[in-house]
C-alpha positions as CSV (number, residue, x, y, z in Angstrom):
1,M,-20.3,0.8,2.4
2,K,-18.3,-2.4,2.8
3,D,-15.4,-2.2,5.0
4,L,-12.3,-2.8,2.5
5,L,-8.7,-3.6,3.5
6,T,-5.4,-2.7,1.8
7,L,-2.9,-5.3,0.9
8,D,-0.8,-4.1,3.8
9,E,-3.7,-4.5,6.1
10,V,-4.6,-7.9,4.9
11,A,-0.9,-9.0,5.2
12,K,-0.7,-7.7,8.8
13,I,-3.9,-9.4,10.0
14,A,-3.2,-12.6,8.2
15,N,0.4,-12.5,9.6
16,V,1.9,-13.5,6.3
17,S,4.0,-11.5,3.6
18,K,2.1,-9.9,0.6
19,P,3.4,-12.5,-2.0
20,T,2.0,-15.2,0.4
21,I,-1.5,-13.5,0.2
22,Y,-1.6,-13.6,-3.4
23,R,-0.4,-17.2,-3.8
24,R,-3.2,-18.2,-1.4
25,V,-5.8,-16.2,-3.5
26,K,-4.5,-18.3,-6.3
27,H,-4.1,-21.9,-4.7
28,N,-5.8,-22.1,-1.5
29,G,-9.3,-20.3,-1.8
30,F,-8.4,-17.1,0.2
31,P,-11.0,-14.3,-0.7
32,K,-10.3,-12.6,-4.1
33,P,-9.7,-9.0,-4.1
34,I,-12.2,-6.5,-5.5
35,K,-11.1,-4.0,-8.0
36,V,-11.8,-0.6,-6.8
37,P,-11.2,2.8,-8.8
38,R,-8.3,4.8,-7.6
39,T,-8.7,8.5,-7.3
40,G,-5.1,9.5,-8.1
41,D,-3.8,10.8,-11.5
42,R,-0.9,8.5,-11.9
43,G,-0.6,4.7,-11.8
44,P,-3.3,2.1,-12.3
45,K,-7.1,2.9,-12.7
46,T,-8.0,0.6,-10.2
47,I,-6.6,-1.0,-7.1
48,N,-7.1,-4.2,-5.0
49,R,-9.0,-4.3,-2.0
50,W,-10.5,-7.0,0.2
51,E,-13.6,-7.1,2.4
52,R,-12.8,-7.3,6.0
53,G,-15.7,-9.8,6.7
54,Q,-14.4,-12.4,4.1
55,V,-10.8,-12.2,5.1
56,M,-11.7,-12.7,8.9
57,G,-14.2,-15.3,7.9
58,W,-11.7,-17.2,5.9
59,L,-9.0,-17.0,8.9
60,M,-11.7,-17.9,11.6
61,K,-12.7,-21.0,9.8
62,G,-9.2,-22.4,10.3
63,N,-7.9,-22.2,6.8
64,D,-4.8,-21.1,8.0
65,P,-3.7,-23.5,10.9
66,Q,-0.5,-21.3,11.7
67,W,-2.8,-18.3,12.1
68,M,-5.3,-20.3,14.5
69,K,-2.2,-21.2,16.8
70,Q,-1.7,-17.4,17.8
71,P,-3.3,-16.5,21.1
72,L,-6.4,-14.6,20.8
73,K,-4.9,-11.7,22.5
74,T,-2.4,-11.3,19.7
75,I,-4.9,-11.4,16.8
76,D,-7.0,-8.8,18.7
77,E,-4.1,-6.4,19.2
78,T,-3.1,-6.7,15.4
79,V,-6.8,-5.8,14.4
80,K,-6.6,-2.9,16.6
81,K,-3.5,-1.8,15.5
82,V,-4.8,-2.0,11.7
83,D,-7.8,-0.1,12.7
84,A,-5.9,2.6,14.7
85,A,-3.6,3.0,11.8
86,R,-6.6,3.2,9.3
87,Q,-8.1,6.1,11.4
88,V,-4.9,8.3,11.2
89,Q,-4.9,7.6,7.5
90,D,-8.6,8.8,7.1
91,F,-7.2,12.4,7.8
92,A,-4.4,12.4,5.4
93,P,-5.0,13.1,1.7
94,E,-5.2,9.8,-0.3
95,D,-2.7,11.4,-3.1
96,T,-0.3,14.1,-2.5
97,D,0.4,14.2,-6.4
98,H,-1.8,17.1,-6.8
99,E,0.6,19.6,-4.7
100,P,2.2,22.1,-7.2
101,K,5.9,21.3,-8.0
102,G,8.4,23.6,-6.2
103,F,11.1,25.2,-8.4
104,W,13.7,22.7,-7.2
105,N,11.2,19.7,-7.9
106,N,11.4,20.5,-11.6
107,H,13.6,17.9,-12.7
108,A,14.2,19.3,-16.2
109,L,15.1,22.5,-14.8
110,L,17.8,20.9,-12.5
111,A,19.1,18.9,-15.5
112,L,19.6,22.2,-17.4
113,I,21.3,24.0,-14.6
114,G,23.7,20.8,-14.1
115,G,24.6,20.7,-17.7
116,M,25.2,24.5,-17.8
117,A,27.7,24.1,-14.8
118,A,29.5,21.1,-16.2
119,A,30.0,23.2,-19.5
120,L,31.1,26.1,-17.7
121,A,33.6,23.8,-15.4
122,V,35.2,22.3,-18.9
123,W,35.3,25.6,-20.6
124,M,37.3,27.3,-17.6
125,T,39.7,24.2,-17.3
126,Q,40.9,24.7,-20.9
C-alpha cells in the first residue's frame, strides 16, 4: 500500500499553510491529492491524501526555493515528527462517531428540559 499523507502532514513537511498547498496544486504543479474513501458515517465520502514519494520528490527537485534553504537537519526532524505522530494515531480509532450517545449528549432532550425550566420560571414569577 502507498504511504499516504494528510493535508496537515503535507503542510507540516512543506512548511507552508494548508491553503498554500491547494494554491500550489492549482498553479505550481504540486502533486495532486488522491481521493480516498472515508470510513466514517458523516462528512464527505472521500478525503484527499497525498503520496509521500510524490510530495518529497517535488520538494527535493527544488520546486520550492524557500524549502530548499532549510537545513537538512530541520527537514529530517520535521519528517520524523510527522512519522511519530502518525504512529500514535494508528492506535487511536479513526472515527469516534460510533460511540453511543450519553443522556446529556442528546441535544433535543436538553432543549426540552431547558424549555420546561424557562416555562416554569415564567409561570412562577407571574
